[in-house]
C-alpha positions in Angstrom: -98.4 -71.2 183.3 -97.0 -72.0 179.9 -96.8 -75.4 178.3 -94.8 -75.7 175.1 -95.1 -78.9 173.1 -92.8 -80.0 170.4 -91.7 -83.1 168.4 -94.7 -83.8 166.2 -94.4 -84.6 162.5 -95.2 -86.9 159.6 -94.0 -90.5 159.8 -94.9 -93.8 158.3 -96.7 -96.6 160.1 -94.3 -98.5 162.4 -92.0 -95.6 162.9 -91.4 -93.6 166.1 -91.7 -90.1 167.4 -90.9 -88.4 170.7 -93.0 -85.5 171.9 -91.7 -83.1 174.6 -93.5 -80.5 176.7 -91.6 -77.8 178.5 -93.5 -76.2 181.4 -92.9 -72.9 183.1 -94.7 -70.9 185.7 -95.5 -73.9 187.9 -93.7 -75.9 190.5 -93.3 -78.8 188.1 -92.3 -81.5 190.5 -95.6 -81.4 192.4 -97.8 -81.3 189.3 -99.5 -84.3 187.6 -98.9 -84.2 183.8 -100.6 -85.8 180.9 -100.8 -86.1 177.1 -104.1 -85.9 175.3 -104.9 -86.2 171.6 -107.7 -85.1 169.4 -108.3 -86.5 165.9 -110.6 -84.8 163.4 -114.2 -85.2 164.2 -113.5 -86.9 167.6 -113.4 -85.8 171.2 -110.1 -85.1 173.0 -108.9 -88.2 174.8 -106.3 -89.1 177.4 -103.2 -90.8 175.9 -100.9 -91.1 178.9 -100.7 -89.7 182.4 -97.8 -89.4 184.9 -98.2 -88.3 188.4 -95.9 -86.3 190.6 -94.7 -89.6 192.1 -94.2 -91.1 188.6 -97.1 -93.5 188.6 -98.3 -93.9 185.0 -101.6 -94.6 183.2 -102.1 -95.3 179.5 -105.1 -95.5 177.2 -105.6 -99.1 176.2 -105.0 -98.2 172.5 -101.4 -97.2 173.2 -100.3 -99.6 176.0 -97.0 -101.3 175.1 -96.2 -98.8 172.4 -96.1 -95.4 174.1 -94.1 -94.4 177.2 -94.6 -91.3 179.2 -91.7 -89.9 181.3 -90.9 -86.7 183.2 -87.7 -84.8 184.0 -88.3 -82.6 187.0 -84.8 -81.1 186.7 -85.7 -79.8 183.2 -89.5 -79.2 183.8 -90.3 -81.4 180.9 -92.7 -84.3 180.2 -92.0 -86.6 177.3 -94.0 -89.1 175.2 -92.1 -91.7 173.4 -94.3 -93.2 170.7 -93.2 -96.4 169.0 -94.9 -98.6 166.4 -97.1 -95.8 165.3 -100.3 -96.5 163.5 -102.4 -94.4 161.2 -105.1 -94.2 163.9 -102.6 -92.4 166.1 -102.9 -89.4 163.8 -104.1 -86.5 165.9 -103.1 -83.2 167.5 -101.4 -84.0 170.7 -101.7 -81.7 173.7 -99.8 -81.5 176.9 -101.9 -81.1 180.1 -100.9 -80.1 183.6 -102.6 -80.0 187.0 -105.0 -82.9 186.9 -106.1 -84.2 190.3 -106.3 -87.8 189.1 -105.6 -89.5 185.8 -109.3 -89.7 184.9 -109.7 -85.9 184.7 -107.7 -83.2 182.9 -106.0 -80.3 184.6 -106.6 -76.6 183.9 -103.5 -76.0 181.8 -103.0 -76.9 178.2 -100.2 -76.6 175.7 -100.8 -75.4 172.1 -100.8 -78.9 170.6 -98.5 -80.6 168.1 -99.6 -82.4 165.0 -98.8 -86.1 164.6 -99.6 -87.7 161.2 -99.0 -91.3 160.6 -99.2 -92.5 157.0 -100.0 -96.1 156.0 
């Protein structure tokens, strides 16, 4: 299983970024997918989750600003991040295979850095 994340970068507060994660080696359409992030000195935390039936869950801190989506034809999961804040700065990881949104799956991407300047 390989998860390749892309789309991170340096932006100013209030701007937007779109992260993408391309999956291979799995039957993507039946796998729950998620995005996590880890800021320096903090634990990794769930940002957004999308199930195989497209139900979604979000961390309270990103509700209304971030949107997770999936394209089963392209084996990709995306995270649209709007109205970014400095506290969104972190390494963002794609995750696959969770049973429920409250737990992570066994497969991780390599991470992509998101930096939001004030």
